[in-house]
C-alpha positions as CSV (number, residue, x, y, z in Angstrom):
1,M,19.8,-4.1,-4.1
2,F,18.8,-7.1,-1.9
3,G,19.6,-10.6,-2.9
4,A,17.0,-13.1,-4.0
5,K,16.7,-14.7,-0.6
6,V,15.8,-11.5,1.3
7,E,12.3,-11.5,2.5
8,F,10.1,-8.7,3.9
9,T,7.7,-9.8,6.6
10,V,4.2,-8.4,6.9
11,L,3.5,-7.8,10.6
12,N,-0.1,-6.5,10.4
13,I,-2.7,-5.7,7.8
14,E,-6.1,-4.1,8.5
15,E,-8.7,-3.0,6.1
16,I,-9.9,0.6,6.7
17,A,-12.6,2.8,5.2
18,C,-11.8,4.7,2.0
19,T,-12.5,7.9,3.8
20,F,-9.6,10.3,4.2
21,P,-9.5,13.9,5.5
22,Q,-10.5,16.4,2.9
23,G,-7.4,17.8,1.1
24,S,-5.2,14.9,2.1
25,P,-3.1,13.2,-0.7
26,L,-5.2,10.0,-0.6
27,A,-8.5,11.9,-0.6
28,D,-7.2,13.9,-3.6
29,T,-6.1,10.6,-5.3
30,L,-9.5,9.0,-4.8
31,A,-11.3,12.1,-6.1
32,L,-9.0,12.1,-9.2
33,W,-9.8,8.4,-9.8
34,Q,-13.5,9.2,-9.6
35,T,-13.0,12.0,-12.2
36,W,-11.2,9.5,-14.4
37,A,-14.0,7.0,-14.0
38,D,-16.6,9.7,-14.9
39,D,-20.0,7.9,-14.8
40,K,-18.4,4.4,-15.1
41,P,-17.7,2.0,-12.2
42,A,-13.9,2.5,-12.8
43,P,-11.7,4.2,-15.3
44,T,-10.0,2.5,-18.2
45,W,-6.2,2.6,-18.4
46,A,-6.6,5.2,-21.2
47,D,-8.4,7.4,-18.8
48,V,-5.6,7.3,-16.2
49,E,-3.3,10.3,-16.1
50,L,-0.6,9.4,-13.6
51,Y,1.1,12.8,-14.1
52,N,-2.0,14.4,-12.5
53,M,-1.6,12.5,-9.2
54,P,-0.6,14.5,-6.1
55,P,3.2,14.8,-6.3
56,I,3.7,13.2,-2.9
57,V,1.7,10.1,-4.0
58,L,3.1,9.4,-7.5
59,P,6.5,8.1,-6.4
60,Q,4.6,5.9,-3.8
61,T,2.3,4.4,-6.5
62,L,2.1,0.9,-8.0
63,V,0.1,-0.4,-11.0
64,V,-0.4,-4.1,-11.6
65,D,-1.8,-5.9,-14.5
66,V,-4.3,-8.6,-13.5
67,I,-3.2,-12.0,-15.0
68,D,-5.9,-14.7,-15.5
69,Q,-8.5,-13.0,-13.3
70,G,-6.1,-12.8,-10.4
71,A,-4.0,-15.9,-10.7
72,D,-1.1,-13.6,-10.6
73,F,-0.3,-9.9,-11.1
74,R,2.5,-8.2,-13.1
75,Y,4.0,-4.9,-11.9
76,R,3.4,-2.4,-14.7
77,F,4.6,0.6,-12.7
78,W,6.7,0.6,-9.5
79,G,7.2,4.0,-8.0
80,T,10.6,5.3,-7.0
81,D,9.7,5.5,-3.3
82,Y,8.9,1.8,-3.4
83,T,12.4,1.2,-4.8
84,A,13.8,3.3,-2.0
85,H,11.8,1.5,0.7
86,Y,12.3,-2.1,-0.6
87,G,15.7,-1.8,-2.3
88,I,14.4,-3.3,-5.6
89,D,12.5,-2.2,-8.7
90,E,9.9,-4.8,-9.5
91,T,8.6,-3.2,-12.7
92,G,7.8,-6.0,-15.2
93,L,8.0,-8.7,-12.5
94,L,5.3,-11.0,-11.2
95,L,3.9,-10.6,-7.7
96,S,4.3,-14.4,-7.2
97,N,8.1,-13.9,-7.4
98,S,8.1,-10.9,-5.1
99,I,10.0,-10.0,-1.9
100,G,8.9,-12.7,0.5
101,P,5.9,-15.1,1.0
102,S,4.1,-12.9,3.6
103,F,4.5,-9.9,1.3
104,V,3.1,-11.9,-1.6
105,E,0.2,-13.2,0.4
106,A,-0.7,-9.9,2.0
107,T,-0.5,-8.1,-1.4
108,R,-2.5,-10.8,-3.2
109,N,-5.3,-10.6,-0.5
110,Q,-5.5,-6.8,-0.9
111,L,-5.6,-7.0,-4.7
112,Q,-8.2,-9.9,-4.5
113,A,-10.5,-7.6,-2.4
114,V,-10.5,-5.1,-5.2
115,L,-11.2,-7.8,-7.8
116,D,-14.1,-9.2,-5.7
117,R,-15.7,-5.8,-5.0
118,Q,-14.7,-4.0,-8.2
119,A,-14.4,-0.9,-6.0
120,P,-11.7,1.0,-4.1
121,C,-10.3,-0.6,-1.0
122,A,-7.9,0.8,1.6
123,F,-5.5,-1.0,4.0
124,D,-3.2,-0.1,6.9
125,V,-0.1,-2.3,6.6
126,A,3.1,-2.8,8.7
127,I,6.1,-4.5,7.2
128,R,9.5,-5.3,8.7
129,A,12.5,-5.0,6.5
130,P,15.2,-7.6,6.7
131,R,18.6,-6.7,8.0
132,T,17.7,-3.1,9.2
133,G,14.7,-4.0,11.4
134,V,12.9,-1.0,10.0
135,V,9.1,-1.3,10.4
136,Q,7.5,0.5,7.5
137,T,3.9,1.4,8.0
138,K,1.8,2.5,5.1
139,I,-1.7,3.0,3.9
140,N,-2.5,1.4,0.6
141,L,-5.4,2.9,-1.4
142,R,-6.1,0.3,-4.1
143,L,-8.2,1.4,-7.1
144,P,-9.6,-0.7,-9.9
145,I,-9.1,0.0,-13.5
146,M,-11.5,-1.7,-16.0
147,D,-10.4,-1.9,-19.6
148,T,-13.1,-4.5,-20.1
149,P,-16.6,-3.8,-18.8
150,R,-17.3,-5.5,-15.4
151,E,-13.7,-6.8,-15.2
152,V,-10.8,-5.3,-13.3
153,T,-7.8,-5.5,-15.6
154,K,-5.4,-3.4,-13.6
155,I,-5.1,-2.1,-10.1
156,L,-3.5,1.2,-9.2
157,T,-2.2,1.5,-5.6
158,A,-1.6,4.9,-4.1
159,T,0.5,4.5,-0.9
160,L,1.6,6.8,1.9
161,F,4.6,5.4,3.7
162,N,5.5,6.1,7.4
163,E,8.6,4.7,8.9
164,T,9.9,3.9,12.4
165,T,12.5,1.4,13.6
166,L,11.9,-1.3,16.2
167,S,14.8,0.0,18.2
168,H,13.4,3.6,18.1
169,R,10.0,2.3,19.3
170,N,11.7,0.4,22.1
171,R,13.6,3.5,23.2
172,L,10.4,5.5,23.2
173,V,8.6,2.9,25.3
174,E,11.5,2.9,27.8
175,A,11.6,6.7,27.9
176,F,7.9,6.9,28.7
177,S,7.6,3.8,30.9
178,D,8.0,5.8,34.2
179,D,5.2,8.2,33.0
180,I,3.0,5.2,32.1
181,K,3.6,3.6,35.5
182,R,2.8,6.8,37.3
183,K,-0.4,7.3,35.3
184,E,-1.5,3.7,36.1
185,K,-0.9,4.2,39.8
186,S,-2.6,7.6,40.1
187,P,-6.1,7.7,41.5
188,V,-9.0,8.4,39.2
189,D,-9.9,12.1,39.1
């Protein structure tokens, strides 16, 4: 486990459309959320059946309780793949005490978008891990849960992680740099 002073750095965050290829794990998760919601704007926590989520997504899932309309968030569920990626289990902990200021701010902004819209939101995120230099890229599909009508009380995040290291990326750039230079110099066909 990482010590208290270890901080993850968010390198980039971009909101993306909640449209995923048919049959993909995030498309299946969004369809399941819509089933749980039935004819309501969002499901209640009692409607949510985490065990029915796609098996690849469940360990990459978070659930937060919304505290004081978004003043903070408490991790109700922290999937095992999150523990593997970040080296810490934050179940029961507050976002405000999480793994670095840029992580807290980026997460809070994503959760706030769900609170404001009361609708699913998706984000493409890149985070650099301390010590290892691993850049973790992921897509977060953030889904509202409304135990009180017209109020988001929890947010379920289904994530798909990808991973590459900075050194690996640099080696790839170097390996293909001659090809890139040749392509830039070649006449237009």
